[in-house]
C-alpha positions, -999 to 999 in steps of 0.1 A, spaced: -468 324 206 -491 312 234 -525 321 236 -530 323 274 -515 353 287 -527 349 322 -520 321 341 -548 307 372 -544 320 402 -534 292 430 -564 288 457 -542 300 485 -543 336 466 -580 332 472 -580 329 507 -553 354 511 -574 383 494 -608 372 507 -598 367 539 -613 332 543 -620 305 518 -660 306 527 -688 293 499 -682 317 475 -718 331 476 -725 366 460 -725 395 483 -756 409 471 -787 406 494 -817 411 473 -841 394 495 -838 415 524 -842 445 502 -808 459 503 -802 459 464 -768 462 466 -736 453 444 -697 459 440 -684 464 410 -643 459 403 -624 491 385 -583 489 379 -575 525 391 -577 545 421 -601 578 420 -578 609 409 -604 635 426 -639 636 437 -641 671 424 -657 662 387 -640 696 380 -603 686 383 -606 649 378 -586 638 345 -584 603 344 -613 584 326 -613 559 351 -625 582 378 -651 599 349 -665 568 344 -674 563 384 -689 601 392 -709 600 353 -732 582 380 -732 612 405 -728 641 386 -746 659 357 -742 685 331 -767 707 317 -771 681 291 -755 644 286 -750 614 262 -769 586 260 -764 549 249 -767 559 214 -740 586 217 -771 615 215 -769 645 239 -797 645 255 -811 675 281 -801 669 318 -800 698 340 -812 718 313 -850 706 299 -844 725 262 -810 742 248 -809 766 216 -779 773 197 -777 805 173 -769 801 138 -740 819 142 -731 793 166 -720 822 189 -745 817 218 -761 792 239 -797 793 254 -806 768 283 -837 764 299 -831 749 333 -855 719 343 -879 726 369 -872 712 404 -840 698 401 -823 686 436 -789 683 442 -776 656 469 -778 681 497 -816 686 494 -810 723 478 -831 733 442 -805 738 414 -805 776 404 -798 799 375 -766 810 399 -754 776 402 -757 768 366 -739 804 361 -714 791 388 -699 761 375 -694 771 339 -678 802 347 -655 779 372 -643 755 344 -640 788 320 -620 807 346 -641 836 347 -645 834 385 -618 855 406 -592 834 412 -601 803 391 -582 793 366 -594 775 330 -604 743 337 -620 731 302 -599 744 275 -631 747 247 -644 770 276 -617 798 267 -639 811 243 -666 817 268 -671 854 267 -697 858 294 -725 838 312 -758 855 317 -789 850 335 -821 858 315 -842 850 340 -846 824 370 -848 797 347 -827 811 317 -789 810 312 -772 824 282 -737 813 270 -719 842 249 -687 831 231 -661 851 218 -657 832 186 -685 803 172 -685 772 178 -708 747 170 -690 718 191 -694 734 225 -724 717 231 -706 684 235 -689 702 267 -719 709 283 -714 673 301 -695 692 328 -708 691 360 -735 714 375 -727 720 415 -739 740 441 -728 774 436 -693 784 462 -698 745 474 -660 740 489 -661 702 495 -664 685 464 -633 664 468 -641 651 500 -679 652 501 -692 656 465 -725 666 457 -743 668 427 -775 657 406 -771 623 397 -794 597 402 -764 582 429 -754 603 458 -715 599 473 -721 576 506 -683 570 513 -648 574 496 -617 548 508 -586 558 490 -570 528 471 -605 508 484 -635 517 473 -660 542 462 -694 537 475 -726 554 465 -761 551 472 -797 556 455 -808 593 452 -848 586 463 -852 629 449 -834 623 414 -854 639 390 -854 613 364 -860 576 362 -848 563 399 -819 538 395 -835 505 408 -800 497 431 -796 512 464 -763 510 469 -734 504 448 -698 498 457 -668 506 435 -640 481 444 -604 493 435 -588 461 422 -555 470 406 -543 435 399 -557 415 373 -553 380 394 -569 394 425 -599 405 398 -604 370 385 -605 355 419 -630 377 435 -651 371 408 -648 337 410 -655 338 449 -687 362 443 -675 391 463 -674 413 428 -702 411 406 -693 430 378 -662 437 363 -657 455 329 -624 449 321 -615 412 314 -591 401 286 -603 370 269 -578 347 291 -594 360 320 -631 355 310 -621 319 302 -614 313 337 -652 324 350 -678 298 353 -713 293 347 -722 320 373 -712 356 348 -724 364 313 -699 379 295 -709 411 273 -688 426 247 -692 467 234 -669 488 219 -645 505 248 -647 540 229 -612 546 228 -584 547 207 -557 522 218 -524 525 206 -482 520 207 -481 556 215 -448 572 204 -428 600 216 -418 619 184 -393 637 198 -372 605 208 -347 589 183 -352 568 166 -391 577 169 -382 611 155 -382 597 121 -411 589 102 -396 558 83 -389 541 115 -425 550 132 -440 536 94 -415 505 98 -433 499 134 -471 500 119 -461 475 94 -451 453 117 -478 454 138 -504 427 136 -535 445 148 -560 416 144 -536 397 159 -535 420 188 -574 415 192 -572 377 185 -552 372 213 -563 393 239 -600 400 231 -608 368 213 -611 388 181 -636 415 193 -632 451 189 -629 473 161 -589 478 141 -586 517 133 -561 534 115 -559 569 131 -568 590 162 -605 585 157 -631 556 170 -658 549 149 -683 562 177 -676 600 160 -698 588 127 -697 615 101 -662 624 111 -645 595 114 -622 582 88 -618 544 81 -582 542 76 -580 505 89 -565 490 57 -536 516 53 -508 496 72 -515 454 68 -490 435 82 -459 436 55 -428 426 74 -407 434 40 -414 466 37 -412 471 74 -376 459 71 -368 480 39 -377 514 60 -359 504 87 -330 499 62 -338 535 47 -338 551 78 -306 536 89 -316 511 112 -308 478 93 -298 458 123 -329 470 145 -328 493 175 -342 486 211 -364 510 229 -386 506 263 -427 510 265 -440 520 296 -473 504 306 -496 508 333 -494 475 351 -534 478 364 -542 477 327 -541 441 315 -553 445 287 -529 467 273 -501 447 291 -512 418 272 -510 439 237 -477 447 247 -468 414 252 -482 404 215 -465 438 200 -432 425 215 -432 394 199 -442 408 163 -416 435 167 -389 408 168 -399 396 134 -382 431 121 -353 431 147 -366 456 169 -363 447 211 -398 463 229 -390 462 268 -419 464 285 -417 487 321 -453 481 334 -455 511 361 -483 519 386 -508 544 373 -498 574 394 -466 569 379 -477 566 345 -499 596 347 -470 619 361 -443 605 340 -457 597 308 -491 618 306 -479 648 322 -438 649 318 -437 633 290 -403 615 299 -408 583 278 -399 565 246 -435 546 238 -466 542 261 -495 517 255 -527 531 270 -567 541 257 -575 573 252 -612 584 251 -625 619 251 -659 640 245 -676 635 212 -669 664 200 -639 660 172 -618 687 182 -615 669 217 -599 644 207 -581 659 177 -563 682 200 -540 657 213 -521 661 183 -517 699 179 -478 707 181 -489 737 210 -512 718 225 -505 707 265 -519 675 258 -500 667 231 -481 640 248 -464 623 218 -449 658 208 -465 658 171 -456 683 152 -472 694 115 -478 727 103 -510 718 80 -527 695 109 -525 726 133 -535 750 104 -567 720 98 -577 722 135 -583 758 137 -598 758 108 -621 731 115 -628 742 149 -639 778 137 -661 768 109 -702 765 115 -703 744 79 -704 710 91 -695 693 52 -665 716 61 -655 704 96 -661 666 81 -633 671 52 -611 687 73 -613 664 104 -610 633 81 -581 648 62 -563 654 97 -569 617 102 -549 610 70 -523 630 83 -520 612 115 -517 578 93 -494 592 69 -469 600 92 -477 576 116 -481 598 147 -485 567 165 -497 532 160 -533 532 163 -542 495 169 -580 495 179 -614 505 195 -612 479 221 -639 452 232 -649 458 264 -654 423 278 -677 427 308 -684 401 336 -717 404 350 -733 383 374 -763 366 360 -784 377 391 -781 408 370 -795 427 340 -794 463 325 -755 466 318 -758 494 290 -726 501 267 -721 538 258 -702 554 231 -682 571 258 -660 558 290 -684 555 321 -702 528 340 -735 538 344 -755 519 374 -787 534 370 -803 506 345 -788 478 364 -812 455 386 -818 418 395 -833 393 370 -858 387 399 -876 425 395 
């Protein structure tokens, strides 16, 4: 297999995309004090309302606009945001939050206890005419204002993991324009949005915390990988966070290539109700045929962390390292196919969102690897909106390659394989797994949680529920004029720390 999976684009494409062949100078204008940059992103936003956004690519942008009572920092720690302090009762059934003094929304209004109560109740489906938006909030029994700066959340059952969901955005009470003119408390405020083109935000000069250095950030939607490389080379994009190794190799000396974990579980996700993936031996055979290290070597220059189940290392003590369970073994893979009645192999189609070059390149590598066991994998590159509708929501697929993110609460990621969960896209069904999940979320004993979550990961690996590949590396091109780009253990693009090197 050739390592180069991405061809260099002709100069004529550069002219077509940029509307001319200028000198390629960077679009920033620091000398005039504007401090503006452009960041390339791979998909359009699915909603400007933070409570309705579902795509990770949307949430990574809105992270700059909205904050919850708490938020995740670059070390994976939950730190106070709109709340200045919080307490969890010993039995895990009551959370008490102290609202930070003088936090202002982008419309100039000060955050009140009523705004906090409204935001939580809206997501919990407790407002009249509202529906449950955050499934973890289904156990919220009441949200009580104890005084002007204190809010109490009472649960119908204990849950010590709920604090990880309190990153949900705090918004103004009864504000109805979030999907057209979003208002939050973050370091940046909304400026404009042009569907399929760009999302623009400006510095929030009234931010309660450390103000950002940049005055304006434009997230430019570039769904075509070739276009992204061309625009980087031309200097019309300053940061692009989803490069493959081939793309990084095409950039000159104007960019630093930074590496960090994506904090996703990338996998070849299989529809367990589709024949032959309803047969565990077939799924295991594919696992033994896939060389995950080769995927990382070819797609990301060896960067990334191989995983063996549906959790990434960022989960710390809950993570079970099963990366060695399915080392490549072609003979064993063929034997399993024989036992399953597919001694002559079979053919299937994998649907991949074409705007994610990393996943498309991964598909090409796997396609070649599966040929060794007589399995033909056809690649269907589809638009992101089609993937969301057909694959994610309607489960109309045989297999797909994607990366899943989550909150830093173990139950948030593990619920995707609970048999009756609406997000169980792969139609996995295992009674022991379901029982362990219910037990893990109910206990307040962290030692028990660790044991049960780790056992759940073993079940997914034993059953080869999907072919879990890696927490892939994020290869980020950053203009050498800039510094401060920060990696997080969740899927975000934090622009509040980015600044020009000369500052």
